[in-house]
C-alpha positions as CSV (number, residue, x, y, z in Angstrom):
1,M,-15.7,128.2,115.6
2,S,-13.0,129.9,113.4
3,G,-12.2,128.7,109.9
4,H,-8.7,127.7,110.8
5,S,-8.4,125.2,113.6
6,K,-5.4,124.9,116.0
7,W,-4.7,121.4,114.6
8,A,-4.5,122.8,111.1
9,T,-2.0,125.5,112.2
10,T,0.1,122.8,114.1
11,K,-0.1,120.5,111.1
12,H,1.3,123.2,108.7
13,K,4.1,124.1,111.2
14,K,5.0,120.4,111.5
15,A,5.0,120.1,107.7
16,A,7.4,123.0,107.4
17,I,9.7,121.5,110.0
18,D,9.6,118.1,108.4
19,A,10.4,119.6,105.0
20,K,13.4,121.5,106.4
21,R,14.6,118.3,108.2
22,S,14.2,116.3,105.1
23,S,16.3,118.8,103.1
24,L,19.0,118.7,105.8
25,F,19.1,114.9,105.8
26,S,19.4,115.0,102.0
27,K,22.4,117.3,102.2
28,L,24.0,115.3,105.0
29,S,23.5,112.0,103.0
30,R,25.3,113.4,100.0
31,N,28.1,114.7,102.3
32,I,28.5,111.2,103.7
33,T,28.5,109.6,100.3
34,V,31.3,111.9,99.0
35,A,33.3,111.6,102.2
36,A,33.3,107.8,101.9
37,K,34.2,108.0,98.2
38,L,37.0,110.5,98.7
39,G,38.5,108.5,101.7
40,G,38.2,105.3,99.7
41,D,37.0,103.4,102.8
42,P,33.4,102.9,104.1
43,N,34.7,102.4,107.7
44,P,34.7,105.8,109.6
45,D,37.5,104.4,111.9
46,N,39.8,104.4,108.8
47,N,38.4,107.5,107.1
48,A,38.6,110.8,109.0
49,T,36.5,112.7,106.5
50,L,33.7,110.1,106.7
51,A,33.9,110.0,110.5
52,A,33.3,113.8,110.6
53,A,30.4,113.6,108.2
54,V,28.8,110.8,110.2
55,A,29.3,112.6,113.5
56,R,27.7,115.7,112.0
57,A,24.7,113.7,110.9
58,R,24.3,112.1,114.3
59,M,24.3,115.5,115.9
60,V,21.0,116.2,114.3
61,S,19.7,112.7,115.0
62,M,19.9,111.4,111.4
63,P,18.7,107.7,111.5
64,N,21.4,105.1,111.3
65,A,19.7,103.5,108.3
66,K,20.0,106.7,106.3
67,I,23.7,107.0,107.3
68,K,24.3,103.4,106.2
69,A,22.5,103.9,102.9
70,A,24.6,107.0,102.2
71,I,27.8,105.1,102.8
72,D,26.6,102.2,100.6
73,K,26.2,104.7,97.7
74,A,29.8,105.8,97.9
75,F,31.2,103.7,95.2
76,G,28.4,104.1,92.7
77,A,27.4,107.2,90.7
78,G,27.0,110.2,92.9
79,A,27.5,113.9,93.4
80,D,30.9,115.6,93.2
81,A,32.3,118.2,95.6
82,A,32.6,121.8,94.4
83,T,33.6,125.0,96.1
84,Y,32.7,128.6,95.3
85,E,34.3,131.8,96.6
86,G,33.2,135.4,96.6
87,Y,32.6,138.6,98.5
88,G,29.3,139.6,100.1
89,P,28.1,142.9,101.5
90,A,30.7,145.1,103.3
91,G,33.5,143.1,101.5
92,I,33.0,140.0,103.7
93,A,34.7,136.9,102.2
94,V,32.3,133.9,101.7
95,Y,33.4,130.4,101.0
96,V,30.8,127.8,99.9
97,D,31.1,124.0,100.0
98,C,28.7,122.2,97.6
99,L,27.9,118.7,96.4
100,T,26.4,118.6,93.0
101,D,25.6,116.4,90.0
102,N,25.4,119.4,87.8
103,K,28.1,122.1,88.3
104,N,26.6,124.5,85.8
105,R,23.3,124.6,87.6
106,T,25.0,125.0,91.0
107,A,27.3,127.7,89.8
108,A,24.4,129.6,88.4
109,D,22.4,129.3,91.6
110,V,25.3,130.4,93.8
111,R,26.1,133.3,91.5
112,S,22.5,134.4,91.6
113,A,22.5,134.3,95.4
114,F,25.6,136.6,95.5
115,T,24.2,139.0,93.0
116,H,20.9,139.4,94.8
117,A,22.7,140.1,98.0
118,G,24.8,142.8,96.5
119,G,28.0,140.7,96.4
120,N,29.9,139.0,93.7
121,L,31.2,135.5,92.9
122,G,35.0,135.3,92.6
123,T,37.5,132.9,91.1
124,T,38.9,129.9,92.8
125,G,41.4,131.0,95.5
126,S,40.1,134.5,95.7
127,V,39.1,134.2,99.3
128,A,40.2,130.7,100.4
129,F,43.5,132.2,101.8
130,Q,41.4,134.0,104.4
131,F,40.3,130.7,106.0
132,E,42.0,127.8,107.7
133,R,40.6,124.2,107.7
134,K,40.1,123.0,111.3
135,G,38.5,120.1,113.2
136,S,35.7,121.2,115.5
137,I,34.6,119.1,118.5
138,A,31.6,120.0,120.6
139,V,31.6,119.1,124.3
140,D,28.4,119.4,126.2
141,K,28.8,121.2,129.6
142,I,26.1,118.9,131.2
143,I,27.6,115.7,132.6
144,K,25.7,112.4,132.3
145,S,27.5,110.6,135.1
146,D,29.8,111.2,138.1
147,D,32.9,110.2,136.3
148,K,32.7,112.9,133.7
149,K,35.1,115.9,134.0
150,V,32.8,118.6,132.7
151,A,30.5,120.0,135.4
152,D,26.7,120.3,135.1
153,R,24.7,123.5,135.1
154,E,24.3,123.4,138.9
155,N,28.0,123.6,139.5
156,A,30.8,125.9,138.5
157,V,32.5,124.7,135.2
158,D,36.1,123.8,136.0
159,E,37.6,125.6,133.0
160,D,41.2,125.2,134.2
161,E,40.7,121.4,134.3
162,F,39.1,121.4,130.9
163,M,41.8,123.5,129.4
164,M,44.5,121.1,130.7
165,A,42.5,118.2,129.2
166,V,42.4,119.9,125.8
167,A,46.1,120.5,125.9
168,E,46.8,116.9,126.9
169,A,44.6,115.7,124.0
170,D,46.7,117.9,121.6
171,G,43.8,120.2,120.9
172,E,44.8,123.6,119.4
173,D,42.3,125.9,121.1
174,Y,38.8,126.0,122.6
175,E,36.0,128.5,123.1
176,D,33.0,128.9,125.3
177,A,29.8,128.5,123.2
178,G,27.2,128.8,125.9
179,D,25.9,125.4,126.6
180,E,29.0,123.7,125.2
181,W,32.7,124.0,124.7
182,I,34.1,124.0,121.1
183,V,37.5,122.4,120.8
184,Y,39.5,123.3,117.6
185,T,42.1,120.9,116.2
186,A,44.4,120.5,113.2
187,Y,42.3,119.4,110.2
188,D,43.8,115.9,110.1
189,K,44.0,115.4,113.9
190,M,40.3,115.7,114.8
191,Q,39.7,112.0,115.4
192,D,42.8,111.6,117.5
193,V,41.9,114.6,119.7
194,Q,38.3,113.3,120.1
195,K,39.5,109.9,121.2
196,A,42.0,111.5,123.6
197,L,39.3,113.6,125.2
198,E,37.0,110.6,125.5
199,A,39.8,108.6,127.1
200,Q,40.0,111.3,129.8
201,G,36.3,110.9,130.6
202,I,35.1,113.9,128.6
203,E,31.8,113.3,126.8
204,V,31.9,114.5,123.2
205,K,28.6,115.8,121.7
206,G,29.7,115.8,118.1
207,S,32.5,116.8,115.7
208,E,32.9,118.2,112.2
209,L,35.5,119.6,109.8
210,T,35.1,123.3,109.4
211,M,36.7,126.5,108.0
212,V,37.8,129.2,110.4
213,A,38.4,132.8,109.4
214,T,42.0,133.7,110.1
215,T,41.2,137.4,110.5
216,P,37.5,138.1,111.3
217,T,36.2,141.4,109.9
218,D,34.1,143.8,112.0
219,V,30.9,145.1,110.5
220,S,27.9,147.2,111.4
221,V,24.7,145.6,112.5
222,A,23.0,146.7,109.3
223,D,25.8,145.1,107.2
224,A,25.8,142.0,109.4
225,K,22.1,141.5,108.5
226,K,22.9,141.8,104.8
227,V,25.6,139.2,105.1
228,Q,23.3,136.9,107.0
229,R,20.7,137.2,104.3
230,L,23.3,136.1,101.8
231,V,24.3,133.1,104.0
232,D,20.7,132.1,104.5
233,R,20.0,132.4,100.7
234,L,23.0,130.2,100.0
235,E,22.1,127.6,102.7
236,E,18.6,127.2,101.2
237,L,20.2,125.9,97.9
238,E,19.9,122.2,97.7
239,D,23.5,121.6,96.6
240,V,25.1,123.8,99.3
241,Q,26.5,121.9,102.2
242,N,28.3,124.6,104.2
243,V,28.8,128.3,104.1
244,Y,31.7,130.1,105.8
245,D,32.3,133.8,106.1
246,T,34.8,136.2,107.7
247,M,32.3,138.3,109.6
248,N,33.2,138.9,113.2
249,R,30.1,137.6,115.0
250,T,30.4,139.6,118.2
251,D,27.7,139.3,121.0
252,E,26.1,142.5,119.7
253,I,25.9,141.1,116.1
254,E,24.6,137.7,117.3
255,E,21.9,139.4,119.4
256,A,20.8,141.6,116.4
257,L,20.7,138.6,114.0
258,A,18.7,136.6,116.6
259,E,16.1,139.3,116.6
260,D,15.4,138.7,112.9
261,E,14.9,134.9,113.3
């Protein structure tokens, strides 16, 4: 019998997954707390930012008890929101959303990530103009019942019907993301559009507020991998909530990045 059992290997893999999941839940909890505090209301129905934070948490099956605990913390002492902007490899603009109880520590960590990746941290506003805040709504292409409008995998997806539904719901645009549709909305209209889609019988998988590059930049595969390493390094930081970049993620780029996972 070998010195390393299959159970030991499985146990270590599970521990790594659990650790990553715990870190994600921690970030999402802080995000919910700040969203509730900024919106001044613990009820997601009256607080669009909180509703988006909760929806994002539920997309990764975060327990309701953890969500409630995060909301309950909203009006006590907690982390503050902070943003950092800079340029990564190939001049790609990078925008970083953080929640922190120590801005000096977070700024140092973010600056180090940029430096190690061959980029540089900029001043406030140095890259923000290259992004636009949007609402993002994910719609699963698999229907759960006969009264849903989105077809399942065994039938042709009626894109024309879906496009009309998005327009009727006042969505700004949509894209095909493989197993799901992504509907983009005005930053402050996400909840309204989501409710309008659901009223038409469309099942919403989740939603979140996001930043979309206004003019994506084409890069080589080699540079794309360098940019992705910076993004990964930033996302590993405990205080970092979201990382956005202006890299044009073409099918070729996505395939190349997937090979490195």
